[in-house]
N, C-alpha and C positions, 0 to 999 in steps of 0.2 A: 342440535347445535348448528350455528350459521358458519359456513365457510368465510374466512377471511384471509387475504393474501397481504403480507408486509413484505416489501422488498428494500434491502440494503444495497445501495449502489456505489459504495465507496465513499470518497475518492481514493484513489491510490496514495499511499504513503500517509495515511491518516490514521494508523493504528488498527486497520481492517484485519491484519492477521490476528492480532490479540483479541478482537472481537469475535472473529470466526473460530479461532481455537477454543475459546471459552464456550461459545454456543455448541460446538461439537462435543466438547468435554461434558456438557450438561444435557446431551440429547435425550436420555431417559427421564430426567427431571423435567424437562420442557414437555415431553410426551404426556407425563402424567397430569400435567396442567393444560392438556389440551392444545399443545402447540408442537407442530411437526417442523423439525429442521432436516429436510429430507437428503437422502444419499448417504454413501459410506464415507465421504471424503469431509475435510474440515470446511470446504464451502462448496458452492455450486457452480464454479467458474467453467468447468469442463462442460457441464450440462448446457450452460448458457451459450457456449461455443457451438454447441450441436443445435441449439435453437436459433440463434441469431446469425451464424455464419459470418460473412464478410461484412455485416453491420458493425461488427468489431473489427477495426481496420487492420488488425494483426493476423486475423485468422483466415488462412488460406486453404483449409483442409477440413471443412465442415464435416464431410462424411466420416472423418475419424472420430468425431465426438457425438454423432447423431443417436447412437445408442444411449448415451448419458442423457441427452436432451429428451428422448422418448421416456426413459425412466423417470425423469423429473416430472413430466406431463401425467404420467401414470401416478404418481405418488399424489399430485395436486388433485387430480379427479377423484382419487380413492379416499382421500381425507376429509372427513366432515369436522372441520375446526379451523384453527389458525395455522396457516402455512407461512414460514419465514424462510426467505431466499436471500442469500448474500453473495454478491459476485461484483468486483471492482470493474470487470469489462463493460458492465451496463452503464457506467459513468460516461463513457466516451462515444457512445453511439449517437448517430444523427437522430433528428426528430422522427424521420420515417422508421428508422430502425426501432426506437422506443415504441412506436405505434404498433409495429409488426410483433414485437415481443409481448406486449400487453394484450394483443388479441390473441396470441397463441395460448397464453396461459389462462385466458378466460376473464381478465380483468384484474385490477389491483385495487387495494383499499388504503394503504398507507405506504409512503415512501420515506426512508431514512437516508440522509447523506451525511456521513462523518467527514469533517473537513479540518485542516490544520494551517497554521500560519504559512503564508505563501512562501517566504524566504526559506524557512526550515524544510519545506517540502521540496523546493527546488533542490537544495543541497543533498537531500536524502535521494532525490531521483537520480541525480549524478552519479552519487555513490553506487545506487542499486545497478546502474548501468555497467559500472566498472566491475561489480561482483559478478556480472553476467557475461563479461568478455569484451566490454567496450575499451577502445583505445583512446576515446576522446578526453581531450583536457577540459578543465572546467571552463575555460574561455570559449572552446569550440561548443561545448554543450550549450552555453547561454546564447551563442550565435544561432545554433539550431533552433533553440526555443523561440527567439524572436522571429525567425524566418517562418516557423510553423505557426505562431500565433498569428502572424500577418495573414496566412493563408487558412487560418482555423482548421488546421490539418494535424495529421501525425500525432506525435507525443504530447504536444500542447493540449490536446483534447483531454487528456488523463488528468490535468490540472485545472481546467476551467470550470471551477466548481460552480460559478454562477450561472453558466451556460447549462450545465447538468440540471441544476435545480429548476431553471426556467422550462426545460424540455419535459421533465417528469412531472411538473406541476399541472400540466394539461390533462393528466390522468387520475391524480390523486392529491390529497394534501401531503406537503413535503415538510418534514422536520429537519432542521440542520443542527447537528451537535458539533460544537467547536471544541475539539479534544484538548486544545491547549488550555482551556479554562479549567480543567479538572484534573485531580490527582488520579494516577493509574487505578487505584482501588475504587474510585467513584465512576469510572467511564461505563462500566456495564449497566449500572443502575439508571445512569443518565441515558444510555441507549435504550433500555427497556421502557423508560418513560417517553421517549421520542417515538418508539414503536407502539406505544399505548398498550403495553403488557403490564398488568398489575399483579402483585402478590407472588412473584417468583423471585428466589434468591439463587443467584448462580455462583459457584465456585470457580476460581480461576486455576488453570492448569499450570504445572511446572513446565516452563518452556526451555528448550535448547537455545544456545546462543543464535544458532542459525534461525530458529523460529522466531526468536525475539528481533531478529534483523538488527544486529548490533551495529553501531556506525563505526566506520573505520577512522583511523587517525590519518592526518594529511600525508605523512611519510609513506604509510601503508597503501593508501589508494594510488599514489604515484608509483609505488613499487609494483603494485599489481597491474597498473596500466601498462607498464614496461614489459611484464611478463605476458600480459595479454598480446602485445604487439609481436612478440616472438612465437607464441604458440598458435596464434592466428595466421601467422606468415608460413608456419610449417605445417598447418592444417592438422594438428594432431587430433585424432578421433576421440581421445579421451581427455580434451581439454577441460570440459565442464567438471569431471570428476577431480582432475588435478587441482582446479580452482577451489572446488569444494573443500579438499584436503588442506590446502593452504589457509583457507578461511578458518576451518575448525581447529587446526592444530597450531598455527602460527599467529594469524592476523586478530582474530576475535580475543584470544587470551591476551595478546598484547594491549588491546583497548582495554580490557578488564584490568590489567596490571597498571593502566596509567602511562604506558610507554608512548611517547610521541606527542605530536601537537593536534589539537582540534582543528578541524577544517574552518577556516574563516570565510565568511561569505564576501566575495569580491565588492569592494567599495564602489567600483564604477557601476555595478549593476543594482545597487540597493534602491535607489529613487525609482528607477524604471520597475523594479519588481513590485515595489509598493504600490505604484500606479496600477500595475496589472491587477494586483489584488483588489484595489478600490474599484476598478471597472467591473470585476466579477461580482463583488458585493452589490454594485448597482443593478445587476441582472436579477436579483432576487425579486420575485413577484410580490406585489403588496400583500401583506398578511402572512408571509412565510415565517413558520415558527422557527425561532433560533434560540437553541440552549447553550448558554455560554455567552462570551463577549465577542460580538462581531468585529470590534476594533482589533482584537487580537490577530485576526486573520491578515491584517495590513500592517501589523507592527514590525519595526526594524530593530527594536531595542536588544532582543535577545542575541540575534546574530551579530549586531554591530559592536556588541561588547565582547564577542569571543576572542580569545588572545590571538595575537598574531602567529601564523604559521611560518616555518622556515620554507621559503619556496625554492631554495636551492638545495634539494634533497640528494645526499650522497647515497646511491642506491646500494652500492657495495657495503658501505658502513651500516646502513639500515638492515640488510640481509644478515650481516654477522650478528647485530643486535637481537635480531629476531630468533635466529637460530641458537644463540646462546641462552636466551630466554626459555627456549623450548628445551635445551639440553638441561638447563637448570630444573625445570619442572619434571623431566623425565627422571633425572637422578633422584630428586627428592621423592617422587612416587615410589621408585625402587626401594630406597631406604626405609620408607614406611611399610613396605609389604613384609 
């Protein structure tokens, strides 16, 4: 059997968690088909931290992850077959970082980049920051994106999908999967086709609300931002755990119950974001394989039609609503036991 290396490099917020969780759930099935998805975790992100260090701009403690990187290298060297690596961190590295990574693992054969509509991606990215403790308003987030896009630095690198495709195309053929073009139950088969893996059927795992990365409602994002300001100011050591509790027990259930307004994309940033997406599409090298509609990446149709959210959120009122919903669910659960 000939060794073959496939690298899935993201981009972030393009359904990568679903792809990675599905691959991890089917590790044994993949292995019986001659495909290694190495490591004990659902992706190889930490191993890539160990191999790439500060080529991933947010990694400042490479030594913490070096053992994971070494283990990945050992897995690659020991396996005579197809190796599949998935890490969103690989999408944001500079060209020299990509070169170093490819050299360290001994070359690559196929690259898959999953991408999503730019406007949807940016809304999701702002929410993700809030879920992780950010205090930034949506307006502040877009100001930061503009600044970092101009500098080709920071957070913008995570979403500059065209630049990602261009950098990786110097080492292997790149296939781009536009996830907006497919139903959820189609994505894995399209992903496998992009990776040139034939004859394998994968089953999707049941994912928790956290693992599915459920979107927040507008009111809840604003409430969580307010909480973040307080917990950050007080430097609570268990702030991450507290946020996780709120998300699991209050905010995610509220979304699933339909409480609150969907987040509306700011109208003043629509044209600019569409232009950003078109600029990224123009970065695709000639001959890039695209599965799905490339036009979907720059569409404003979905977000533009999102119902207006109430921008004047009464945080006390929203807190009472969430707590009462939680109380109701807890009471119902007790009655059913």
